[in-house]
C-alpha positions as CSV (number, residue, x, y, z in Angstrom):
1,X,0.0,0.0,0.0
2,X,1.1,3.6,-0.4
3,X,1.2,5.8,2.8
4,X,0.5,9.4,2.0
5,X,2.3,12.3,3.5
6,X,1.9,12.5,7.2
7,X,0.3,15.9,7.9
8,X,0.4,15.9,11.7
9,X,2.1,13.7,14.2
10,X,1.8,13.7,17.9
11,X,4.7,13.7,20.3
12,X,6.4,10.3,20.7
13,X,8.2,9.5,23.9
14,X,9.8,12.9,24.1
15,X,12.4,12.0,21.5
16,X,13.8,14.8,19.3
17,X,13.9,14.8,15.6
18,X,17.4,15.4,14.1
19,X,18.2,19.0,13.5
20,X,17.9,18.6,9.7
21,X,15.3,16.1,8.7
22,X,12.9,15.3,5.9
23,X,9.3,14.3,6.0
24,X,8.8,11.7,3.4
25,X,6.2,9.6,1.7
26,X,6.8,5.9,1.8
27,X,5.6,2.8,0.0
28,X,5.3,-0.1,2.4
29,X,5.3,-3.7,1.2
30,X,4.4,-6.1,4.0
31,X,4.3,-9.9,4.3
32,X,1.3,-11.6,5.9
33,X,3.0,-14.3,7.8
34,X,1.9,-16.2,10.9
35,X,0.8,-13.7,13.5
36,X,1.3,-10.6,11.4
37,X,-1.5,-8.0,11.2
38,X,-2.9,-7.2,7.8
39,X,-4.1,-3.6,8.4
40,X,-1.9,-0.6,8.5
41,X,-2.6,3.1,8.9
42,X,0.5,5.3,9.0
43,X,4.3,4.9,9.1
44,X,6.7,7.7,9.8
45,X,10.1,7.6,8.2
46,X,12.7,10.2,9.0
47,X,15.8,10.6,6.9
48,X,18.8,11.7,9.0
49,X,21.4,14.3,8.2
50,X,23.4,12.1,5.8
51,X,20.2,11.2,3.9
52,X,21.2,7.5,4.2
53,X,20.3,6.3,7.7
54,X,16.6,5.8,8.2
55,X,14.7,5.8,11.5
56,X,11.3,4.1,11.6
57,X,8.6,4.8,14.2
58,X,5.3,3.0,14.3
59,X,2.1,5.1,14.6
60,X,0.0,4.2,17.6
61,X,-2.7,2.9,15.2
62,X,-0.2,0.2,14.2
63,X,0.4,-0.9,17.8
64,X,-3.2,-1.7,18.3
65,X,-3.1,-4.3,15.5
66,X,-0.2,-6.3,17.1
67,X,-2.2,-9.0,18.9
68,X,-0.6,-10.2,22.1
69,X,2.0,-7.5,22.5
70,X,2.3,-5.7,25.8
71,X,4.3,-2.8,24.5
72,X,4.9,-1.0,21.3
73,X,8.2,-1.1,19.4
74,X,10.1,1.5,21.3
75,X,12.7,3.0,19.0
76,X,13.7,6.7,19.2
77,X,13.5,8.9,16.2
78,X,17.3,9.4,16.4
79,X,17.8,5.6,16.1
80,X,18.6,3.9,12.9
81,X,17.8,0.6,11.3
82,X,20.1,-1.4,13.5
83,X,18.2,-0.3,16.5
84,X,14.9,-1.0,14.9
85,X,16.0,-4.6,14.1
86,X,17.3,-5.1,17.6
87,X,14.0,-4.0,19.1
88,X,12.0,-6.1,16.6
89,X,14.1,-9.1,17.5
90,X,12.8,-8.7,21.1
91,X,9.3,-9.2,19.8
92,X,10.2,-11.8,17.2
93,X,8.7,-14.6,19.3
94,X,5.3,-12.9,19.3
95,X,5.0,-12.2,15.6
96,X,6.6,-12.6,12.2
97,X,8.0,-9.6,10.3
98,X,5.4,-6.9,9.7
99,X,7.2,-4.5,7.4
100,X,9.3,-6.2,4.7
101,X,10.5,-3.4,2.5
102,X,10.3,0.4,2.7
103,X,11.1,2.5,-0.4
104,X,11.9,6.0,0.9
105,X,11.5,9.0,-1.4
106,X,13.6,11.7,0.4
107,X,12.7,15.4,0.3
108,X,14.7,18.4,1.6
109,X,12.9,19.9,4.5
110,X,13.0,22.6,7.1
111,X,14.9,22.0,10.3
112,X,12.9,21.0,13.4
113,X,14.0,20.4,16.9
114,X,10.8,18.8,18.3
115,X,8.6,16.1,17.0
116,X,5.5,18.2,16.8
117,X,2.9,19.2,14.3
118,X,4.3,19.6,10.8
119,X,2.6,20.6,7.7
120,X,3.9,19.7,4.2
121,X,3.3,23.3,3.2
122,X,6.3,24.2,5.2
123,X,8.6,21.9,3.2
124,X,10.4,22.4,-0.1
125,X,9.0,19.5,-2.0
126,X,12.1,18.6,-4.1
127,X,12.8,15.0,-4.7
128,X,16.4,14.1,-3.9
129,X,16.7,10.3,-4.6
130,X,15.1,7.0,-3.8
131,X,16.6,4.9,-1.0
132,X,15.4,1.3,-0.6
133,X,15.7,-0.4,2.7
134,X,14.4,-3.8,3.9
135,X,13.7,-3.7,7.6
136,X,12.6,-6.1,10.3
137,X,13.0,-9.2,8.2
138,X,14.7,-12.4,9.0
139,X,12.9,-13.1,12.3
140,X,11.6,-16.7,12.0
141,X,7.9,-17.6,12.1
142,X,6.7,-19.6,15.0
143,X,7.9,-23.2,14.9
144,X,10.9,-22.5,12.6
145,X,14.4,-23.5,13.9
146,X,17.2,-21.0,13.8
147,X,19.5,-23.4,11.9
148,X,22.8,-25.2,12.7
149,X,26.2,-24.4,14.0
150,X,29.3,-25.2,12.1
151,X,33.0,-24.9,13.0
152,X,35.5,-24.0,10.3
153,X,39.1,-22.9,10.5
154,X,38.8,-22.2,14.2
155,X,35.7,-20.1,14.1
156,X,32.1,-21.0,14.9
157,X,29.1,-19.6,13.0
158,X,25.4,-20.2,12.7
159,X,23.9,-21.1,9.4
160,X,20.3,-21.8,8.4
161,X,21.2,-24.5,5.9
162,X,24.1,-26.4,4.4
163,X,24.2,-27.7,0.9
164,X,26.4,-28.0,-2.2
165,X,25.4,-25.0,-4.4
166,X,27.0,-26.6,-7.5
167,X,24.9,-29.8,-7.4
168,X,21.9,-28.8,-5.3
169,X,21.4,-25.2,-6.5
170,X,21.4,-22.0,-4.4
171,X,17.6,-21.7,-3.9
172,X,16.2,-18.4,-2.6
173,X,17.5,-18.5,0.9
174,X,20.9,-18.0,2.7
175,X,22.9,-21.2,2.9
176,X,26.4,-22.4,3.7
177,X,28.3,-24.4,1.1
178,X,30.6,-27.0,2.9
179,X,32.2,-28.0,-0.5
180,X,33.8,-24.6,-0.7
181,X,35.8,-25.1,2.5
182,X,39.0,-25.7,0.5
183,X,38.4,-22.4,-1.3
184,X,38.0,-20.6,2.0
185,X,40.9,-22.3,3.7
186,X,43.2,-21.3,0.9
187,X,41.8,-17.8,1.0
188,X,42.7,-17.5,4.7
189,X,46.2,-18.8,4.0
190,X,46.5,-16.2,1.2
191,X,45.4,-13.4,3.5
192,X,48.0,-14.4,6.0
193,X,50.8,-14.6,3.4
194,X,49.7,-11.4,1.6
195,X,49.9,-9.4,4.8
196,X,53.6,-10.3,5.0
197,X,54.0,-9.3,1.3
198,X,52.0,-6.1,1.7
199,X,51.8,-5.0,5.4
200,X,49.5,-2.0,4.6
201,X,46.7,-4.3,3.6
202,X,44.1,-3.9,6.4
203,X,40.5,-3.7,5.0
204,X,38.7,-6.6,3.5
205,X,35.4,-6.7,1.6
206,X,33.4,-9.9,1.3
207,X,31.1,-8.7,-1.5
208,X,28.7,-11.6,-1.4
209,X,28.4,-12.3,2.3
210,X,25.7,-15.0,2.6
211,X,26.3,-16.5,6.0
212,X,29.4,-14.3,6.5
213,X,31.8,-17.2,6.9
214,X,34.5,-15.6,4.7
215,X,34.2,-12.3,6.5
216,X,34.3,-14.0,10.0
217,X,37.4,-15.9,9.1
218,X,39.1,-12.8,7.6
219,X,38.2,-10.8,10.7
220,X,39.8,-13.6,12.8
221,X,43.0,-12.9,11.0
222,X,43.0,-9.2,12.0
223,X,41.5,-7.7,8.9
224,X,39.0,-4.8,9.1
225,X,36.0,-6.6,7.5
226,X,32.9,-5.5,5.7
227,X,30.4,-8.0,4.6
228,X,27.9,-6.9,2.0
229,X,24.7,-8.6,0.6
230,X,21.5,-7.7,-1.0
231,X,19.5,-10.2,1.1
232,X,18.6,-8.6,4.4
233,X,18.5,-12.1,6.0
234,X,22.1,-12.7,5.0
235,X,23.1,-9.3,6.3
236,X,21.5,-10.0,9.7
237,X,23.0,-13.5,9.8
238,X,26.5,-12.2,8.9
239,X,26.4,-9.5,11.5
240,X,25.2,-11.9,14.1
241,X,28.1,-14.3,13.2
242,X,30.6,-11.4,13.3
243,X,29.3,-10.3,16.7
244,X,29.3,-13.8,18.1
245,X,32.9,-14.3,17.0
246,X,34.0,-11.2,18.8
247,X,36.3,-10.3,15.9
248,X,34.7,-7.0,14.9
249,X,33.5,-6.3,11.4
250,X,30.3,-4.9,9.9
251,X,27.6,-6.4,7.7
252,X,25.9,-3.9,5.4
253,X,22.8,-4.1,3.2
254,X,24.2,-2.8,0.0
255,X,24.5,-3.5,-3.7
256,X,28.1,-4.8,-4.0
257,X,28.8,-2.7,-7.1
258,X,27.6,0.5,-5.5
259,X,29.6,-0.2,-2.4
260,X,32.8,-0.8,-4.3
261,X,32.3,2.4,-6.3
262,X,31.6,4.4,-3.1
263,X,34.4,2.9,-1.0
264,X,38.0,1.8,-1.2
265,X,39.2,-1.5,0.2
266,X,42.7,-3.0,0.3
267,X,41.3,-6.5,-0.4
268,X,38.1,-7.4,-2.3
269,X,36.8,-10.9,-2.4
270,X,34.3,-11.7,-5.2
271,X,32.6,-15.1,-4.6
272,X,29.3,-15.0,-6.5
273,X,27.3,-18.0,-7.7
274,X,28.0,-18.0,-11.4
275,X,30.1,-15.4,-13.2
276,X,32.0,-12.6,-11.4
277,X,32.0,-10.4,-14.6
278,X,29.1,-8.1,-13.3
279,X,31.3,-7.2,-10.3
280,X,34.7,-6.9,-12.0
281,X,34.7,-3.3,-13.0
282,X,34.0,-1.7,-9.6
283,X,36.4,-4.2,-8.0
284,X,39.4,-3.2,-10.1
285,X,38.4,0.5,-10.2
286,X,38.8,1.1,-6.5
287,X,40.6,-1.8,-4.8
288,X,44.1,-1.0,-3.6
289,X,46.0,-4.2,-3.3
290,X,44.4,-7.6,-4.0
291,X,41.3,-8.8,-5.8
292,X,40.2,-12.4,-5.1
293,X,37.8,-13.9,-7.7
294,X,35.8,-17.1,-7.9
295,X,33.8,-18.2,-10.9
296,X,31.5,-21.2,-10.7
297,X,30.0,-21.0,-14.2
298,X,32.5,-23.6,-15.5
299,X,30.4,-24.6,-18.5
300,X,30.7,-21.2,-20.2
301,X,34.3,-20.8,-19.0
302,X,35.4,-24.1,-20.4
303,X,33.6,-23.9,-23.7
304,X,30.9,-26.4,-23.1
305,X,28.4,-23.5,-23.3
306,X,30.4,-21.6,-25.8
307,X,28.0,-18.8,-26.7
308,X,27.5,-18.0,-23.0
309,X,31.2,-17.9,-22.5
310,X,31.7,-15.6,-25.5
311,X,29.0,-13.2,-24.2
312,X,30.3,-13.1,-20.6
313,X,34.1,-13.2,-21.0
314,X,34.7,-11.6,-24.4
315,X,36.7,-14.5,-25.8
316,X,36.1,-17.8,-27.5
317,X,36.6,-20.7,-25.1
318,X,37.0,-24.2,-26.5
319,X,36.0,-27.5,-24.8
320,X,39.2,-29.5,-25.0
321,X,40.9,-32.2,-22.9
322,X,42.5,-29.5,-20.8
323,X,39.1,-27.8,-20.2
324,X,39.7,-26.9,-16.5
325,X,42.8,-24.9,-17.4
326,X,40.9,-23.4,-20.4
327,X,38.3,-22.1,-17.9
328,X,40.9,-20.8,-15.5
329,X,42.8,-18.9,-18.2
330,X,39.6,-17.5,-19.7
331,X,38.8,-16.1,-16.2
332,X,42.3,-14.7,-15.6
333,X,42.4,-13.1,-19.1
334,X,39.1,-11.4,-18.6
335,X,40.2,-10.0,-15.2
336,X,43.5,-8.8,-16.6
337,X,41.7,-7.0,-19.5
338,X,39.2,-5.5,-17.1
339,X,41.9,-4.1,-14.8
340,X,43.8,-2.7,-17.8
341,X,40.8,-0.4,-18.6
342,X,41.6,1.4,-15.3
343,X,45.3,1.5,-16.1
344,X,46.0,-1.2,-13.5
345,X,47.9,-4.4,-13.9
346,X,46.2,-7.4,-12.3
347,X,49.0,-9.9,-11.7
348,X,47.9,-13.5,-10.9
349,X,49.9,-14.6,-7.9
350,X,47.9,-17.7,-7.1
351,X,45.2,-19.5,-9.3
352,X,43.6,-22.9,-9.3
353,X,40.7,-24.8,-10.8
354,X,39.1,-27.2,-8.4
355,X,36.0,-29.2,-8.8
356,X,33.2,-26.9,-10.0
357,X,35.0,-23.5,-9.8
358,X,38.0,-21.5,-10.8
359,X,39.7,-19.2,-8.3
360,X,42.4,-16.5,-8.9
361,X,44.1,-14.0,-6.6
362,X,45.3,-10.9,-8.5
363,X,47.8,-8.4,-7.0
364,X,47.2,-4.9,-8.3
365,X,49.9,-2.5,-9.7
366,X,48.9,1.0,-10.6
367,X,51.4,1.5,-13.4
368,X,49.8,1.6,-16.8
369,X,53.0,0.4,-18.4
370,X,52.7,-2.8,-16.2
371,X,49.2,-3.2,-17.5
372,X,50.5,-3.0,-21.1
373,X,53.1,-5.6,-20.3
374,X,50.5,-8.0,-18.9
375,X,48.3,-7.7,-22.1
376,X,51.3,-9.0,-24.0
377,X,50.8,-12.3,-22.1
378,X,47.3,-12.8,-23.5
379,X,46.7,-14.6,-26.8
380,X,45.4,-17.6,-28.6
381,X,45.7,-21.4,-28.4
382,X,45.3,-23.5,-31.6
383,X,44.2,-27.1,-30.8
384,X,44.2,-30.0,-33.2
385,X,41.1,-32.2,-32.6
386,X,42.8,-35.2,-34.2
387,X,46.2,-35.5,-32.7
388,X,45.8,-33.2,-29.7
389,X,48.8,-31.0,-30.7
390,X,48.5,-27.4,-29.6
391,X,50.3,-24.2,-30.2
392,X,50.1,-20.8,-28.5
393,X,50.3,-17.4,-30.0
394,X,51.0,-14.3,-27.9
395,X,49.1,-11.7,-29.7
396,X,45.9,-9.6,-29.5
397,X,45.1,-10.6,-33.1
398,X,44.7,-14.3,-34.0
399,X,46.7,-15.9,-36.9
400,X,45.4,-19.5,-36.9
401,X,47.3,-22.1,-38.9
402,X,45.5,-23.6,-41.9
403,X,46.5,-27.1,-40.8
404,X,48.1,-28.9,-37.9
405,X,51.9,-28.8,-38.0
406,X,52.0,-32.3,-36.5
407,X,49.4,-34.3,-38.4
408,X,48.2,-32.0,-41.2
409,X,44.6,-32.1,-40.0
410,X,42.5,-29.0,-40.8
411,X,40.3,-29.6,-37.7
412,X,41.8,-26.8,-35.7
413,X,40.0,-25.2,-32.7
414,X,40.9,-21.6,-32.0
415,X,40.6,-20.3,-28.4
416,X,41.1,-16.8,-27.1
417,X,42.1,-14.3,-26.3
418,X,43.0,-16.0,-23.0
419,X,45.7,-15.6,-20.4
420,X,48.9,-17.4,-21.6
421,X,51.3,-16.2,-18.8
422,X,52.0,-17.7,-15.4
423,X,48.9,-18.3,-13.3
424,X,50.8,-18.2,-10.0
425,X,53.9,-16.8,-8.4
426,X,55.8,-19.8,-7.2
427,X,57.4,-18.1,-4.2
428,X,54.1,-16.7,-3.0
429,X,52.4,-20.1,-3.4
430,X,55.1,-21.6,-1.2
431,X,54.5,-18.9,1.4
432,X,50.8,-19.6,1.3
433,X,51.4,-23.3,1.7
434,X,53.4,-22.5,4.9
435,X,50.4,-20.6,6.3
436,X,48.1,-23.6,6.1
437,X,47.5,-24.8,9.6
438,X,46.2,-28.0,11.1
439,X,42.9,-26.4,12.2
440,X,41.9,-26.1,8.5
441,X,39.4,-28.8,7.6
442,X,41.1,-29.3,4.3
443,X,44.7,-28.8,5.4
444,X,45.9,-32.0,3.7
445,X,44.2,-31.2,0.4
446,X,45.3,-27.6,0.5
447,X,48.9,-28.4,1.2
448,X,48.9,-31.0,-1.6
449,X,47.4,-28.7,-4.1
450,X,49.7,-25.8,-3.2
451,X,52.8,-28.0,-3.4
452,X,51.8,-29.1,-6.9
453,X,51.1,-25.5,-7.9
454,X,54.5,-24.3,-6.6
455,X,56.4,-26.5,-9.1
456,X,53.9,-26.6,-12.0
457,X,55.3,-25.5,-15.3
458,X,54.0,-22.2,-16.8
459,X,53.0,-23.7,-20.1
460,X,49.6,-22.5,-21.3
461,X,48.0,-25.9,-21.4
462,X,48.3,-29.3,-19.7
463,X,48.0,-32.8,-21.1
464,X,45.9,-35.7,-19.9
465,X,48.0,-38.8,-19.8
466,X,45.1,-41.2,-20.1
467,X,43.7,-39.3,-23.1
468,X,47.0,-39.4,-24.9
469,X,47.5,-43.1,-24.2
470,X,44.0,-43.9,-25.4
471,X,44.7,-42.0,-28.6
472,X,47.9,-43.9,-29.1
473,X,46.3,-47.2,-28.3
474,X,48.5,-48.1,-25.3
475,X,48.0,-48.7,-21.6
476,X,48.8,-45.9,-19.2
477,X,51.9,-46.4,-17.0
478,X,52.3,-44.9,-13.6
479,X,52.4,-41.1,-13.8
480,X,55.8,-40.7,-12.2
481,X,57.3,-43.3,-14.5
482,X,55.7,-41.5,-17.5
483,X,57.1,-38.1,-16.5
484,X,60.5,-39.5,-15.8
485,X,60.6,-40.8,-19.3
486,X,59.8,-37.3,-20.7
487,X,62.5,-35.8,-18.5
488,X,65.0,-38.4,-19.5
489,X,64.4,-37.3,-23.1
490,X,65.6,-33.7,-22.2
491,X,62.3,-32.0,-21.5
492,X,60.8,-30.4,-18.4
493,X,57.7,-32.2,-17.0
494,X,55.6,-31.8,-13.8
495,X,52.3,-32.9,-12.5
496,X,49.5,-30.4,-12.8
497,X,47.0,-29.7,-10.1
498,X,43.8,-30.0,-12.3
499,X,43.4,-33.7,-11.8
500,X,45.3,-36.9,-11.1
501,X,46.3,-37.6,-14.7
502,X,47.2,-34.0,-15.7
503,X,50.7,-33.1,-16.4
504,X,52.7,-30.2,-18.0
505,X,55.7,-30.3,-20.2
506,X,57.5,-28.2,-22.8
507,X,57.5,-31.1,-25.2
508,X,55.1,-31.4,-28.1
509,X,52.6,-34.3,-28.5
510,X,55.0,-36.0,-31.0
511,X,57.9,-35.6,-28.6
512,X,55.9,-37.0,-25.7
513,X,54.9,-40.0,-27.7
514,X,58.4,-40.7,-28.8
515,X,59.9,-40.2,-25.3
516,X,57.4,-42.6,-23.7
517,X,57.2,-45.2,-26.5
518,X,59.3,-47.7,-24.6
519,X,56.8,-47.8,-21.8
520,X,54.3,-49.5,-24.1
521,X,54.6,-53.3,-23.4
522,X,53.5,-54.0,-27.0
523,X,56.0,-51.7,-28.6
């Protein structure tokens, strides 16, 4: 319903109105849940001096409709939304949320020092802007449990639900994803190691807070944490978890992009469900030191949903036998190009592709010349579908071969522009590995992955040993024996972190086949 301008209001509990205030019209959208009244009369909304903080007071006619309550919601006019929520929480066992959303159209008004009779004729009716707030939500209806407690990395939080977002979907509610614990464990180790690398890094933004687990863990490491989310239930849950952890930190109900454009953070963590592309520009525009990015839309990244990948990432991904690395390099390339638009170099210092997501940590350099230098590490990969030979071209313009230089096939896939440079800084990866502690739930997996990353070759693509052996019609030998044979032939070769049969080498497909031919028992 639409509440018209409030012409006159009686004195309320002796509270004063802020010196400069605005009388406003509001649109109130309310839920009718168990115990919630359906009839409203008036609501007063006062915009404070900064035109952002909103104080809400219930008109006495509202109080009469709250069946079973002994007292009204007692919030002073000088109080903000946080105070309103706290007071409403006291009444939460009696009724479900009454007011779900308030859209405030702010007007410049004359100053008043007392909450007395006011006529709109005394106001300059000049619309300033629309501010949208959701208030008094997140209090459970009768009979609903508050959720479950989980312990992760030495901190305890409350979550309403736990499920795998990749396989079970996100739904419409706030949930905790236990399968992302490795991601969060490595993030904490990165934050520890990065502070040694850049001591000035203090502030941290968790741009998609959900339960607030990332923010709580970052706060436990001494970072000045802000958690942001558009879901008011998530904001309240994140703030509760921060408060209960005693680590400090603030949860805010803000659009992540607006917040990143309005504020400057040392570290920004983008962990959306799906693509991070809608959040990349503000993240690189204002962040000082480090941008951490997760992408879970692996099908577009890897080329399985190619048209979607082209739209989102501005390149052509191809679905090859090294598709996890294709996805990771598509992501890093898109981030590097985005940062370059702001004359910033986004240097990948640690990146990995694990299960259903890709993750990269990008250290920022404000020199435009460094951004130009990084762009020279982007280019194209040409992949032969018949013999699995591949070549890389470091260029912003593609010059694909007409035929495969190994087998002569014309079935060549062209992928790019993608990132062709190193995905990690080996020294930094080692320092991150040293920061993994035994209280991490995935400590063993994290150390193993980081140890592999620290020695992984910087070639643009990896090989799948089983895929090659199947193509060649031979049985696969033990990986270490296979790699030793490649090394004995004079090439570099290392395992790759993408999966158990992935490896990297500077040898071509033909050279790998020749170097390992003696391992075939039928040769």
